[in-house]
Wavefront OBJ file of the C-alpha trace (Angstrom):
o trace
v 0.000 0.000 0.000
v 1.225 3.480 -0.841
v -0.354 5.649 1.877
v -0.017 8.715 -0.341
v -2.304 7.222 -2.984
v -4.978 6.859 -0.293
v -4.355 10.100 1.605
v -4.635 12.094 -1.615
v -7.921 10.565 -2.735
v -10.384 13.082 -4.152
v -13.060 11.876 -1.729
v -11.221 13.893 0.948
v -9.467 12.937 4.180
v -12.550 13.698 6.262
v -14.223 10.677 4.665
v -11.266 8.331 5.204
v -9.574 6.233 7.809
v -6.413 4.335 6.878
v -5.613 1.229 8.913
v -2.112 -0.102 8.215
v -1.081 -3.415 9.719
v 2.635 -4.198 10.026
v 2.737 -7.998 9.976
v 6.170 -8.437 11.573
v 8.141 -6.734 8.793
v 11.949 -6.692 8.966
v 12.755 -4.292 6.107
v 12.153 -0.924 7.771
v 8.436 -0.870 6.975
v 7.568 -0.619 10.671
v 9.536 2.610 11.184
v 8.190 4.114 7.953
v 4.613 3.428 9.012
v 5.212 5.061 12.390
v 6.671 8.105 10.619
v 3.628 8.347 8.370
v 1.318 8.029 11.378
v 2.944 11.147 12.808
v 2.522 12.909 9.444
v -1.186 11.949 9.262
v -2.196 11.688 12.946
v -5.950 11.955 12.351
v -5.958 9.791 9.239
v -3.587 6.844 9.720
v -3.603 4.197 12.447
v -0.762 1.680 12.531
v -0.970 -1.760 14.151
v 2.108 -3.887 14.799
v 1.956 -7.668 15.228
v 4.164 -10.709 14.900
v 4.504 -12.186 11.441
v 1.497 -14.395 10.706
v 2.844 -15.927 7.504
v 0.035 -14.696 5.267
v -2.325 -11.826 4.469
v -5.338 -13.112 6.423
v -4.400 -12.027 9.948
v -3.430 -8.440 9.040
v -6.546 -8.021 6.923
v -8.698 -9.330 9.788
v -6.949 -6.949 12.178
v -7.805 -3.999 9.994
v -11.379 -5.179 9.545
v -11.828 -5.557 13.310
v -10.915 -1.893 13.797
v -12.699 -0.432 10.779
v -15.541 1.962 11.485
v -16.442 3.293 8.052
v -19.496 2.523 5.962
v -17.252 0.909 3.360
v -13.907 -0.908 3.489
v -11.315 -1.383 0.776
v -8.358 -3.765 1.050
v -5.059 -2.643 -0.442
v -1.883 -4.722 -0.431
v 1.601 -3.403 0.259
v 2.799 -2.637 -3.282
v -0.500 -1.679 -4.882
v -1.948 1.810 -5.183
v -5.149 3.627 -6.121
v -6.014 6.028 -8.914
v -6.707 9.569 -7.590
v -10.529 9.424 -7.876
v -10.964 5.697 -7.255
v -12.685 5.749 -3.867
v -14.918 8.724 -4.689
v -16.180 7.048 -7.857
v -16.666 3.632 -6.277
v -18.499 4.990 -3.235
v -20.716 7.101 -5.508
v -21.587 4.041 -7.587
v -22.424 1.983 -4.480
v -24.619 4.705 -3.014
v -26.399 5.519 -6.266
v -27.262 1.880 -6.961
v -27.616 0.595 -3.397
v -25.034 -2.135 -3.993
v -22.873 -3.891 -1.395
v -19.730 -4.486 -3.486
v -18.023 -2.397 -6.165
v -15.321 -3.708 -8.473
v -13.073 -0.928 -9.749
v -11.104 -1.466 -12.935
v -7.695 -3.023 -12.271
v -4.503 -2.212 -14.179
v -1.459 -4.478 -14.119
v 1.895 -2.806 -13.406
v 5.391 -4.181 -13.997
v 4.204 -7.124 -16.057
v 1.477 -8.296 -13.714
v -1.648 -9.472 -15.484
v -4.912 -7.975 -14.266
v -8.373 -9.502 -14.821
v -10.242 -7.927 -17.723
v -13.328 -9.957 -18.672
v -15.562 -8.317 -16.062
v -14.439 -4.766 -16.952
v -15.648 -4.532 -20.543
v -18.392 -2.068 -19.589
v -19.858 -0.336 -16.569
v -22.452 -2.421 -14.747
v -24.349 -0.263 -12.246
v -26.082 -3.248 -10.678
v -25.441 -6.910 -11.395
v -24.899 -10.162 -9.499
v -22.523 -13.073 -9.444
v -24.617 -15.197 -11.819
v -25.230 -12.759 -14.673
v -21.741 -11.285 -14.967
v -18.060 -12.267 -14.936
v -17.316 -10.848 -11.485
v -16.677 -14.345 -10.069
v -13.571 -14.486 -12.254
v -11.889 -12.039 -9.885
v -11.901 -13.301 -6.316
v -9.162 -11.085 -4.881
v -10.367 -8.785 -2.075
v -9.185 -5.493 -3.624
v -12.742 -4.215 -3.917
v -15.069 -1.841 -2.120
v -17.266 -3.702 0.383
v -20.131 -2.338 2.406
v -18.933 -3.110 5.934
v -22.434 -3.957 7.125
v -22.468 -6.903 4.686
v -19.227 -8.292 6.083
v -20.327 -7.893 9.695
v -23.763 -9.356 9.036
v -22.151 -12.461 7.535
v -19.368 -12.526 10.132
v -16.848 -12.719 7.288
v -13.137 -12.898 8.052
v -10.209 -14.315 6.106
v -9.280 -17.883 7.125
v -5.842 -17.950 8.762
v -5.059 -21.620 8.104
v -4.440 -21.267 4.360
v -1.351 -20.196 2.429
v -3.370 -19.333 -0.668
v -7.058 -19.154 -1.522
v -8.009 -17.302 1.636
v -9.327 -14.434 -0.474
v -11.720 -16.751 -2.351
v -13.280 -17.962 0.885
v -13.900 -14.338 1.854
v -14.986 -12.815 -1.468
v -17.037 -15.807 -2.660
v -19.604 -15.718 0.187
v -19.686 -11.907 0.017
v -20.597 -12.090 -3.672
v -23.308 -14.680 -3.052
v -25.009 -12.720 -0.262
v -24.476 -9.182 -1.575
v -27.452 -6.961 -2.266
v -26.160 -6.137 -5.726
v -22.669 -5.750 -7.198
v -21.425 -2.791 -9.244
v -18.635 -2.769 -11.804
v -16.790 0.483 -12.534
v -15.022 -0.176 -15.829
v -14.425 3.297 -17.269
v -11.859 4.503 -14.731
v -8.516 3.015 -13.658
v -9.059 2.423 -9.943
v -6.497 -0.107 -8.708
v -2.921 -0.469 -9.923
v -1.831 -4.052 -9.291
v 1.957 -4.282 -8.999
v 4.091 -7.312 -9.892
v 6.011 -8.513 -6.839
v 9.656 -9.540 -6.799
v 8.814 -13.047 -5.486
v 6.067 -13.771 -8.007
v 8.185 -15.722 -10.488
v 8.581 -18.994 -8.589
v 5.003 -20.003 -7.853
v 6.002 -23.424 -6.515
v 8.284 -21.936 -3.885
v 5.733 -19.290 -3.004
v 2.701 -21.555 -2.717
v 4.212 -24.911 -1.773
v 3.046 -26.818 -4.881
v -0.339 -28.458 -5.357
v -1.071 -29.240 -1.702
v -2.133 -25.700 -0.644
v -4.579 -25.550 -3.547
v -6.030 -28.887 -2.548
v -6.716 -27.386 0.869
v -8.802 -24.379 -0.229
v -10.447 -25.769 -3.394
v -12.593 -28.366 -1.546
v -13.859 -25.607 0.713
v -14.878 -23.508 -2.283
v -16.665 -26.511 -3.766
v -18.469 -27.065 -0.458
v -19.486 -23.406 -0.420
v -21.090 -23.731 -3.847
v -22.829 -26.979 -2.956
v -24.223 -25.463 0.231
v -25.327 -22.057 -1.034
v -26.071 -22.466 -4.762
v -28.688 -24.969 -5.949
v -27.943 -27.195 -8.964
v -28.575 -25.508 -12.301
v -27.151 -22.822 -14.573
v -26.141 -20.581 -11.658
v -23.988 -23.221 -10.015
v -22.563 -24.255 -13.393
v -21.585 -20.637 -14.098
v -19.541 -20.463 -10.888
v -18.214 -24.009 -11.203
v -16.861 -23.095 -14.639
v -14.310 -20.813 -13.004
v -13.001 -23.440 -10.590
v -12.986 -26.243 -13.162
v -10.827 -24.161 -15.463
v -8.786 -21.585 -13.538
v -8.094 -23.475 -10.311
v -7.692 -26.880 -11.958
v -5.210 -25.534 -14.497
v -3.211 -23.652 -11.868
v -3.062 -26.741 -9.682
v -1.858 -28.894 -12.565
v 0.890 -26.389 -13.295
v 2.194 -27.158 -9.797
v 1.703 -30.895 -10.111
v 4.149 -31.290 -13.038
v 7.064 -30.279 -10.787
v 6.333 -32.826 -8.048
v 7.590 -36.405 -7.537
v 5.492 -39.214 -9.006
v 3.950 -40.409 -5.698
v 2.808 -36.868 -4.862
v 1.455 -36.465 -8.394
v -0.636 -39.613 -8.116
v -1.930 -38.634 -4.706
v -2.747 -35.070 -5.755
v -4.488 -36.186 -8.960
v -6.662 -38.693 -7.104
v -7.624 -36.023 -4.593
v -8.366 -33.464 -7.337
v -10.622 -35.949 -9.148
v -12.515 -36.485 -5.884
v -12.839 -32.731 -5.243
v -14.278 -31.765 -8.641
v -16.628 -34.736 -8.946
v -19.639 -32.982 -7.310
v -19.366 -30.038 -9.726
v -18.814 -31.792 -13.038
v -21.563 -33.163 -15.279
v -21.989 -33.672 -19.018
v -24.059 -30.529 -19.384
v -21.023 -28.410 -18.512
v -19.330 -29.343 -21.782
v -21.128 -26.584 -23.662
v -19.502 -24.005 -21.375
v -15.989 -25.408 -21.664
v -13.336 -25.179 -24.328
v -12.167 -28.433 -25.899
v -8.855 -28.195 -24.038
v -10.682 -27.782 -20.717
v -12.953 -30.753 -21.536
v -9.945 -32.930 -22.326
v -8.071 -31.802 -19.242
v -11.036 -32.562 -16.984
v -11.597 -35.953 -18.627
v -8.006 -36.940 -17.843
v -8.327 -35.645 -14.284
v -11.632 -37.404 -13.627
v -10.214 -40.690 -14.933
v -6.864 -40.110 -13.120
v -4.922 -40.619 -16.366
v -1.673 -39.167 -15.037
v 0.692 -39.980 -17.909
v -1.724 -38.644 -20.473
v -2.296 -35.547 -18.364
v 1.426 -34.849 -18.092
v 1.759 -35.207 -21.868
v -1.141 -32.811 -22.373
v 0.491 -30.261 -20.061
v 3.757 -30.601 -21.994
v 1.789 -30.139 -25.238
v 0.082 -27.012 -23.869
v 3.432 -25.537 -22.903
v 4.855 -26.168 -26.361
v 1.724 -24.713 -27.928
v 2.217 -21.515 -25.977
v 5.862 -21.255 -26.983
v 5.320 -21.765 -30.717
v 2.313 -19.484 -31.068
v 0.891 -21.762 -33.793
v -2.689 -22.987 -33.438
v -3.344 -26.719 -33.319
v -4.406 -28.329 -36.616
v -7.899 -29.786 -36.848
v -9.410 -32.924 -38.281
v -12.638 -32.237 -40.184
v -15.040 -35.150 -40.225
v -18.791 -35.275 -40.706
v -19.236 -31.512 -40.507
v -17.334 -31.261 -37.201
v -13.819 -30.037 -36.441
v -11.636 -31.860 -33.903
v -8.411 -30.381 -32.551
v -5.439 -32.696 -32.974
v -4.608 -32.665 -29.287
v -2.773 -35.682 -27.852
v -4.613 -39.043 -28.064
v -7.273 -37.947 -30.556
v -9.023 -41.169 -31.606
v -6.380 -43.265 -29.894
v -8.128 -46.645 -29.419
v -5.929 -47.487 -26.443
v -7.243 -44.472 -24.489
v -10.833 -44.345 -25.687
v -11.219 -40.617 -25.081
v -14.521 -39.398 -26.600
v -14.479 -37.053 -29.586
v -16.405 -34.466 -27.575
v -13.173 -33.705 -25.711
v -11.629 -32.543 -28.992
v -14.607 -30.909 -30.709
v -13.707 -27.290 -31.517
v -16.407 -26.674 -34.123
v -18.028 -23.915 -32.072
v -14.626 -22.471 -31.156
v -13.368 -22.103 -34.716
v -12.328 -18.550 -35.381
v -13.943 -16.788 -38.323
v -11.695 -14.510 -40.354
v -13.301 -12.045 -42.724
v -12.766 -8.748 -44.477
v -14.652 -6.517 -46.891
v -12.905 -4.926 -49.867
v -16.003 -3.530 -51.570
v -19.423 -2.450 -50.300
v -21.138 -0.133 -52.720
v -24.663 0.635 -53.885
v -24.904 1.102 -57.630
v -28.502 1.766 -58.524
v -30.589 -0.947 -56.898
v -27.632 -3.356 -56.693
v -25.404 -3.739 -53.637
v -21.940 -4.885 -54.687
v -20.006 -6.784 -52.034
v -16.535 -8.303 -52.202
v -14.017 -9.581 -49.700
v -12.956 -12.815 -48.067
v -14.140 -15.163 -45.339
v -12.785 -18.415 -43.968
v -12.767 -20.655 -40.923
v -9.489 -20.600 -39.040
v -7.507 -23.814 -39.558
v -10.044 -25.229 -42.053
v -8.684 -25.299 -45.600
v -10.910 -23.682 -48.220
v -12.031 -26.858 -49.936
v -15.646 -27.468 -50.888
v -16.519 -23.881 -49.977
v -20.177 -22.841 -49.773
v -20.438 -19.229 -48.666
v -23.687 -17.201 -48.820
v -24.630 -13.610 -48.129
v -27.305 -13.472 -45.422
v -29.728 -10.552 -45.116
v -31.621 -10.620 -41.820
v -34.204 -8.033 -40.807
v -33.340 -6.882 -37.318
v -36.782 -6.703 -35.700
v -38.642 -9.551 -37.404
v -35.771 -11.989 -37.953
v -36.846 -12.553 -41.572
v -33.839 -13.665 -43.593
v -32.820 -14.245 -47.185
v -29.717 -16.083 -48.371
v -28.016 -15.232 -51.620
v -25.158 -17.072 -53.316
v -21.717 -15.580 -53.928
v -19.083 -16.084 -56.567
v -15.989 -17.606 -54.978
v -12.672 -16.031 -55.881
v -9.042 -16.999 -55.421
v -7.053 -15.535 -52.503
v -3.433 -16.610 -53.004
v -1.250 -16.073 -49.925
v -4.162 -15.403 -47.565
v -3.289 -16.530 -44.038
v 0.472 -16.283 -44.339
v 0.610 -13.613 -41.610
v -0.985 -15.925 -39.030
v 0.260 -19.129 -37.387
v 3.656 -18.560 -39.018
v 2.101 -19.339 -42.366
v 1.191 -22.916 -41.465
v -2.327 -22.692 -42.905
v -3.298 -21.412 -46.343
v -6.721 -20.253 -47.515
v -6.462 -20.104 -51.295
v -10.163 -19.951 -52.182
v -11.666 -17.735 -49.491
v -12.670 -14.741 -51.616
v -16.211 -13.807 -52.594
v -18.119 -11.428 -54.835
v -21.838 -10.833 -54.602
v -24.388 -8.580 -56.271
v -27.513 -8.127 -54.160
v -30.342 -6.459 -56.070
v -32.885 -5.143 -53.589
v -35.631 -5.482 -56.198
v -35.237 -9.282 -56.287
v -33.398 -10.167 -53.051
v -36.572 -11.314 -51.239
v -36.923 -14.618 -53.085
v -37.309 -12.802 -56.377
v -39.302 -9.870 -55.055
v -38.605 -6.424 -53.627
v -36.835 -6.358 -50.263
v -39.342 -4.906 -47.722
v -38.677 -1.876 -45.556
v -36.526 -2.590 -42.506
v -32.993 -2.718 -41.127
v -31.288 -5.537 -43.014
v -28.122 -6.690 -41.255
v -25.564 -8.190 -43.625
v -23.762 -11.403 -42.688
v -21.747 -14.133 -44.332
v -22.525 -17.809 -43.845
v -19.005 -19.114 -44.394
v -18.861 -22.788 -45.260
v -16.013 -25.194 -45.945
v -15.865 -29.003 -45.828
v -19.374 -29.223 -44.432
v -18.842 -26.745 -41.566
v -20.707 -23.434 -41.655
v -20.356 -20.438 -39.365
v -22.212 -17.156 -39.697
v -20.618 -13.794 -38.974
v -21.590 -10.136 -39.378
v -19.285 -8.383 -41.811
v -17.954 -4.864 -42.163
v -16.029 -4.441 -38.915
v -12.897 -5.401 -40.854
v -12.787 -3.564 -44.162
v -10.231 -1.908 -46.395
v -8.892 1.391 -45.107
v -10.405 3.319 -47.991
v -13.862 1.852 -47.473
v -15.966 4.308 -45.483
v -18.583 3.175 -43.035
v -20.413 6.508 -43.153
v -24.108 6.333 -43.970
v -24.820 6.776 -47.680
v -28.487 7.250 -48.603
v -29.615 6.538 -52.151
v -33.018 7.490 -53.586
v -33.920 4.741 -56.027
v -36.684 3.898 -58.480
v -38.024 0.428 -57.641
v -41.077 -1.583 -58.708
v -42.664 -0.433 -55.446
v -42.021 3.241 -56.135
v -39.241 5.581 -55.077
v -37.387 4.179 -52.027
v -34.723 5.465 -49.677
v -31.919 2.922 -49.214
v -28.989 3.623 -46.881
v -25.850 1.512 -46.594
v -24.059 2.172 -43.310
v -21.763 0.676 -40.691
v -23.223 0.239 -37.200
v -21.689 1.864 -34.148
v -19.594 0.893 -32.298
v -19.006 -2.458 -34.029
v -18.835 -1.259 -37.635
v -20.982 -4.003 -39.174
v -22.759 -3.337 -42.490
v -26.519 -2.808 -42.589
v -29.020 -1.758 -45.245
v -31.665 0.683 -44.017
v -34.627 0.480 -46.388
v -37.494 2.861 -45.774
v -35.860 5.414 -43.449
v -35.835 3.283 -40.299
v -32.816 5.193 -38.977
v -31.704 7.541 -41.737
v -34.318 10.129 -42.707
v -34.190 11.756 -46.126
v -35.324 15.318 -45.412
v -32.535 16.234 -42.933
v -30.114 15.478 -45.782
v -31.746 18.003 -48.148
v -31.979 21.636 -47.127
v -32.151 25.190 -48.449
v -30.164 27.848 -46.660
v -30.514 31.068 -48.726
v -32.918 32.622 -51.228
v -32.664 35.919 -53.113
v -32.259 37.440 -56.553
v -29.536 35.809 -58.616
v -26.524 38.127 -58.715
v -26.134 37.816 -62.483
v -29.862 37.755 -63.335
v -31.870 40.055 -61.039
v -35.196 38.742 -62.346
v -34.444 35.155 -61.302
v -34.896 33.921 -57.754
v -32.014 31.729 -56.653
v -32.471 29.084 -53.967
v -29.168 27.702 -52.621
v -28.998 24.507 -50.636
v -27.142 21.308 -49.879
v -28.016 17.690 -50.565
v -25.869 15.087 -48.775
v -27.678 12.119 -50.294
v -25.312 9.729 -52.054
v -27.567 9.549 -55.124
v -31.005 10.483 -56.379
v -32.715 10.311 -59.789
v -31.807 13.048 -62.260
v -34.276 15.891 -62.157
v -36.026 14.577 -59.045
v -34.955 17.463 -56.773
v -37.120 20.487 -57.659
v -38.719 23.664 -56.406
v -42.469 23.314 -56.850
v -44.546 26.521 -56.880
v -48.362 26.877 -56.710
v -50.529 29.984 -57.120
v -53.540 28.657 -55.231
v -55.670 28.798 -58.370
v -54.551 25.509 -59.836
v -51.469 26.678 -61.698
v -48.095 25.110 -60.864
v -44.501 25.653 -61.931
v -41.594 23.257 -61.418
v -37.887 24.177 -61.511
v -35.095 21.571 -61.261
v -32.044 21.798 -59.029
v -28.575 22.109 -60.528
v -25.501 20.776 -58.695
v -22.742 23.349 -58.280
v -20.343 21.401 -56.008
v -20.276 17.648 -56.403
v -18.210 16.680 -53.311
v -20.204 18.879 -50.937
v -23.613 18.393 -52.547
v -24.260 22.141 -52.976
v -27.040 22.940 -55.423
v -29.036 25.890 -56.715
v -32.523 26.252 -58.160
v -33.232 29.187 -60.452
v -36.817 30.493 -60.746
v -37.279 33.034 -63.577
v -40.139 35.041 -62.142
v -40.807 36.558 -65.583
v -42.305 33.198 -66.571
v -44.802 33.113 -63.708
v -48.408 34.086 -64.191
v -49.979 36.746 -62.022
v -50.851 35.515 -58.570
v -49.578 34.784 -55.085
v -47.110 31.903 -55.304
v -46.143 29.586 -52.496
v -43.978 26.523 -52.776
v -42.064 23.540 -51.503
v -38.767 21.797 -52.144
v -39.563 18.321 -53.454
v -37.707 15.085 -53.980
v -40.131 12.428 -55.140
v -42.586 11.843 -52.256
v -40.534 13.965 -49.825
v -41.079 17.701 -49.517
v -40.345 20.630 -47.217
v -41.405 24.276 -47.058
v -39.371 26.850 -48.934
v -37.700 29.483 -46.753
v -39.313 32.905 -46.538
v -38.075 35.641 -48.823
v -36.207 38.440 -47.041
v -38.714 41.145 -46.114
v -36.427 43.863 -47.510
v -35.922 42.131 -50.822
v -36.346 44.703 -53.603
v -39.061 43.943 -56.192
v -38.058 42.612 -59.573
v -39.437 44.641 -62.500
v -39.794 43.852 -66.190
v -42.054 44.497 -69.149
v -44.306 41.896 -70.634
v -45.959 42.796 -73.979
v -45.034 46.375 -73.376
v -46.647 46.554 -69.950
v -44.769 46.810 -66.620
v -44.779 43.787 -64.231
v -43.267 43.128 -60.832
v -42.540 40.340 -58.364
v -42.057 40.971 -54.668
v -42.225 39.151 -51.317
v -45.501 39.363 -49.449
v -46.356 38.761 -45.835
v -47.554 35.160 -45.494
v -50.161 34.169 -42.943
v -47.861 31.337 -41.910
v -44.848 33.257 -40.698
v -41.517 32.112 -42.052
v -42.783 30.545 -45.279
v -42.187 31.504 -48.862
v -44.740 33.773 -50.602
v -44.196 35.740 -53.778
v -46.612 38.135 -55.466
v -46.419 38.428 -59.259
v -48.597 41.099 -60.884
v -48.908 43.738 -63.611
v -48.223 47.250 -62.435
v -51.366 49.421 -62.461
v -50.159 52.616 -64.072
v -52.813 54.894 -62.557
v -52.207 53.540 -59.059
v -48.437 53.895 -59.548
v -48.798 57.479 -60.807
v -51.033 58.400 -57.889
v -48.469 56.978 -55.489
v -45.751 59.103 -57.048
v -47.881 62.274 -56.762
v -48.554 61.847 -53.055
v -46.427 64.221 -50.936
l 1 2 3 4 5 6 7 8 9 10 11 12 13 14 15 16 17 18 19 20 21 22 23 24 25 26 27 28 29 30 31 32 33 34 35 36 37 38 39 40 41 42 43 44 45 46 47 48 49 50 51 52 53 54 55 56 57 58 59 60 61 62 63 64 65 66 67 68 69 70 71 72 73 74 75 76 77 78 79 80 81 82 83 84 85 86 87 88 89 90 91 92 93 94 95 96 97 98 99 100 101 102 103 104 105 106 107 108 109 110 111 112 113 114 115 116 117 118 119 120 121 122 123 124 125 126 127 128 129 130 131 132 133 134 135 136 137 138 139 140 141 142 143 144 145 146 147 148 149 150 151 152 153 154 155 156 157 158 159 160 161 162 163 164 165 166 167 168 169 170 171 172 173 174 175 176 177 178 179 180 181 182 183 184 185 186 187 188 189 190 191 192 193 194 195 196 197 198 199 200 201 202 203 204 205 206 207 208 209 210 211 212 213 214 215 216 217 218 219 220 221 222 223 224 225 226 227 228 229 230 231 232 233 234 235 236 237 238 239 240 241 242 243 244 245 246 247 248 249 250 251 252 253 254 255 256 257 258 259 260 261 262 263 264 265 266 267 268 269 270 271 272 273 274 275 276 277 278 279 280 281 282 283 284 285 286 287 288 289 290 291 292 293 294 295 296 297 298 299 300 301 302 303 304 305 306 307 308 309 310 311 312 313 314 315 316 317 318 319 320 321 322 323 324 325 326 327 328 329 330 331 332 333 334 335 336 337 338 339 340 341 342 343 344 345 346 347 348 349 350 351 352 353 354 355 356 357 358 359 360 361 362 363 364 365 366 367 368 369 370 371 372 373 374 375 376 377 378 379 380 381 382 383 384 385 386 387 388 389 390 391 392 393 394 395 396 397 398 399 400 401 402 403 404 405 406 407 408 409 410 411 412 413 414 415 416 417 418 419 420 421 422 423 424 425 426 427 428 429 430 431 432 433 434 435 436 437 438 439 440 441 442 443 444 445 446 447 448 449 450 451 452 453 454 455 456 457 458 459 460 461 462 463 464 465 466 467 468 469 470 471 472 473 474 475 476 477 478 479 480 481 482 483 484 485 486 487 488 489 490 491 492 493 494 495 496 497 498 499 500 501 502 503 504 505 506 507 508 509 510 511 512 513 514 515 516 517 518 519 520 521 522 523 524 525 526 527 528 529 530 531 532 533 534 535 536 537 538 539 540 541 542 543 544 545 546 547 548 549 550 551 552 553 554 555 556 557 558 559 560 561 562 563 564 565 566 567 568 569 570 571 572 573 574 575 576 577 578 579 580 581 582 583 584 585 586 587 588 589 590 591 592 593 594 595 596 597 598 599 600 601 602 603 604 605 606 607 608 609 610 611 612 613 614 615 616 617 618 619 620 621 622 623 624 625 626 627 628 629 630 631 632 633 634 635 636 637 638 639 640 641 642 643 644 645 646
């Protein structure tokens, strides 16, 4: 613990008490703590005791003297981010939760847990989150919870004491919060962390705490998905860590430890857990449960070599399933079931998009897709369009293309995927089994197939650098009339979707007029200036539509003046308009919006028609802010009278 990182917390010293326990240190820590106690007399209390041989006794000592609403445990080398306690306390109080996990950051090479910190979780529990995958006590606990349960760290264990404290707290907590968007705890690598066997005494200490954790689950969690969720952690993390100790021990101790481990995990394991476990975990547990020591040692050696080479294990494809070529696959002398090797659901899917473009009513797609470690033989890839709300889907074939050299950057080039490319043209007028694709949000996926195995994946998140994911709305003529079709990449994942019918991307906000006045070069022409950010629309479809209220209409097309920006102008020669009061709208097919009002101080336009004077000028419109133009012949007598008035 760095007292400074606690004393300087933004929550303020008035809200803190620091309890430091010197557990018989011999390196000068005792004197330093006493010095700090003098520096922070109202903040820091120091307790000295004989060395207890572990963290339990000093933690219990601090807990016995704590008086705050919350407690947070901090080990000697670790430290807090400046706002950690303020943010965690605020989250607990806002959500009424008993435990808060603050994001942990490894320092000096120490690995910190990450799976539970992918997003903030204001209120969750141990069964519907990944919090059980971090059982260290460096968390914020409501002290009332600990006292109500009578929780203290067991002092008879070298390791695992934290699990027997945190596990019951999780199970009985009135809600758990996860603060993932702020670095709260900095977890420092210790100098003695390299030799785990020396530090933990091999497999025996783990075989002392693991049975107690299993008993805790059996006692407090009924059989079912909840227990399986928690058991998953122990059957993978703890079992693997224990086996890493076992390989260094003499044969008699190995046999004894393996027999005991098989006995310990037996109440937790059942066939239904296989769906939660990786193939390697299934195989490892099979060997443990059947006490197959030699095979287990070979598997551990194989795992170590696998980690050193960085090359993924080859697979055997048979009957539409993929089996990892781990040791003893289909070895008749061992009789290990294929389910222990089945990695079909674990196969990685690699994909990329090199083209995604709407040309008229046709969506052109190109790219690649393959199953990791499965050679691209007998490929059968389809484009899948699935409507997001209804689940309606349509599958369309692709043209397979060659991809020489694909895969050479992965697994040291061991696997090649020479026929993983695809091209597809999806015409929205026929994509729905030969008919027009209905309105909706159509998510685009690939069903990637090879050698009888098919996996589906959303595409677009990996695309060429020059391929934009920005929304591009096209106005298209279809058999069902003019439609708005937008190709865009979702946020934050970047997957491609077709929006047909303005489900998310409205047309009118992308078409606007910003100024209107007399054209500078032709003072008897009104000029409307605007911007259209649509990717495409039919020629001549964008117009200014005027009406005189008596049944006469006049239509004037837009002309693009800046292609990249979408700037356009519409010229209205008022000399061509009949007499009357003209109002109007900007139209694009079935979409329309009001024209902006003419400036009130806009000078009238004047001209002669058949020798007689005419004018056009803005008039006050009953609906304020809307366009209205009066076109009329000048009455000479009225004009002369106006000039004669003083």
